[in-house]
Structure formats: structure tokens, C-alpha cells
C-alpha atoms as one frame of an Amber mdcrd trajectory, in Angstrom:
protein
 -15.204 -12.621 -12.335 -13.572 -15.975 -12.867 -10.479 -16.986 -10.886  -8.725
 -20.311 -11.429 -11.869 -21.837 -12.893 -14.136 -20.636 -10.076 -16.608 -17.802
 -10.326 -15.987 -15.301  -7.550 -19.209 -13.567  -6.577 -21.289 -12.877  -3.541
 -20.527 -10.855  -0.481 -19.577 -11.075   3.159 -20.323  -8.823   6.113 -17.540
  -8.597   8.682 -16.525  -6.617  11.730 -13.059  -5.133  11.695 -10.694  -6.176
  14.497  -7.777  -4.698  16.394  -4.556  -3.772  14.613  -2.680  -6.714  16.166
  -5.005  -9.298  14.651  -6.950  -7.761  11.744  -9.977  -9.505  10.275  -8.953
 -11.338   7.085 -11.197 -10.527   4.121 -12.362 -13.471   2.033 -10.804 -13.989
  -1.372 -13.822 -16.155  -2.242 -16.273 -13.238  -2.077 -16.234 -10.325  -4.511
 -17.520  -7.781  -1.987 -16.740  -7.253   1.697 -19.043  -5.011   3.753 -17.146
  -3.887   6.851 -18.315  -2.381  10.127 -15.883  -0.519  12.381 -16.236   0.419
  16.028 -14.239   1.021  19.175 -11.011  -1.053  18.977 -12.282  -2.610  15.713
 -10.636  -0.811  12.809  -8.370  -3.183  10.873  -8.833  -5.735   8.083  -6.262
  -7.525   5.943  -6.336  -8.708   2.342  -4.168 -11.603   1.167  -2.785 -11.791
  -2.365  -5.327 -12.819  -4.955  -5.009 -14.402  -8.384  -4.023 -12.322 -11.426
  -7.100 -10.471 -12.669  -9.105 -10.983  -9.479 -11.339  -8.087  -8.416 -12.167
  -7.126  -4.831 -14.693  -4.526  -3.660 -14.218  -3.237  -0.131 -17.105  -1.246
   1.310 -16.918   0.607   4.655 -20.564   0.016   5.462 -20.877   1.352   9.004
 -18.541   3.601  11.017 -19.327   3.443  14.737 -17.724   5.602  17.454 -15.715
   7.646  14.889 -13.530   4.605  14.166 -11.776   4.652  10.770 -11.342   1.562
   8.608  -7.756   0.541   7.841  -7.218  -2.022   5.057  -3.781  -3.652   4.812
  -3.231  -5.672   1.622  -0.399  -8.228   1.692   1.069  -6.540  -1.396  -0.189
  -3.119  -2.462   1.321  -1.192  -5.377   0.254   2.268  -4.177   1.526   2.093
  -0.591   0.901   0.061   2.546  -2.713   0.790   3.589  -6.069   2.202   2.536
  -8.045   4.192   5.118 -11.689   5.293   5.151 -12.869   7.862   7.707 -16.566
   7.711   6.838 -19.131   4.960   6.390 -20.821   4.251   3.041 -17.552   4.396
   1.104 -16.168   1.798  -1.235 -13.088   1.029  -3.295 -12.469  -1.541  -6.050
  -9.115  -3.301  -6.400  -7.636  -5.677  -8.959  -4.764  -8.087  -8.330  -2.143
  -7.839 -11.101  -0.347 -11.070 -10.197   2.047  -9.298  -7.822   0.158  -6.429
  -6.161  -3.335  -5.119  -5.510  -4.023  -2.047  -7.680  -6.733   0.555  -7.052
  -9.274   0.694  -9.893 -11.319   3.449  -8.299 -13.646   4.667  -5.623 -17.150
   3.202  -5.718 -18.844   6.407  -4.619 -17.061   8.602  -7.178 -14.944  10.826
  -4.934 -11.507  10.331  -3.417 -12.461   8.921  -0.042  -9.966   6.200   0.768
  -6.570   7.580   1.776  -3.567   5.608   0.528  -0.575   5.526   2.855
């Protein structure tokens, strides 16, 4: 994926944070692997550049804590939620909003609200 002359690749591993101060996902990494746990459930996603892809993977779910992703601008709603680890979703930024391209694991696992 190329965004504004830079190739966006690689991955990051992050812990989610509380809802009042969610962990910001990197726009400079294609894939974000996220771990949730007690009081650590929220991440945010800033607007990207038109055509930019982002893969969000709920790697580990500790203490029955769901992952809540809040994009700055999201065409399908306000949030994406995963209630099980080992789930992923791919998004594309259309210049105005993040759009869902599909689930990585092949079944409807992220809930859009």
C-alpha cells in the first residue's frame, strides 16, 4: 500500500486502554495487533489518506474484555466491537470515512454500532 509517497507496511502490537483515553492506532503501520484486558478495551483510529488500508486484529482477549474500535470518521456507524480474540477486520479510507472491506477470518465477527 502506498500513501502519499510512503509505503505503509509492517505491524504494531498494542494494549487497548480505557474508554476515556483510548490507545491510538498507528496510521504508519498496516496491521495493528491488539490485546484487551480488565479496564483495557478501547482503541481509536484517526482519519487516513484516500485509499489507505488498515487491518485491525483482536489478538488476545483477556478477562472477557471486548475490543471497541472508534474511528474518527466511520461510514457504517460509530464503533466496531469484537467479543473474541483471533478476529480481524480490514478497512479502507475513502478520503472522508473508513469503510469496512471485510472480516479477516471469514465470518461476521466485528459488530458495527
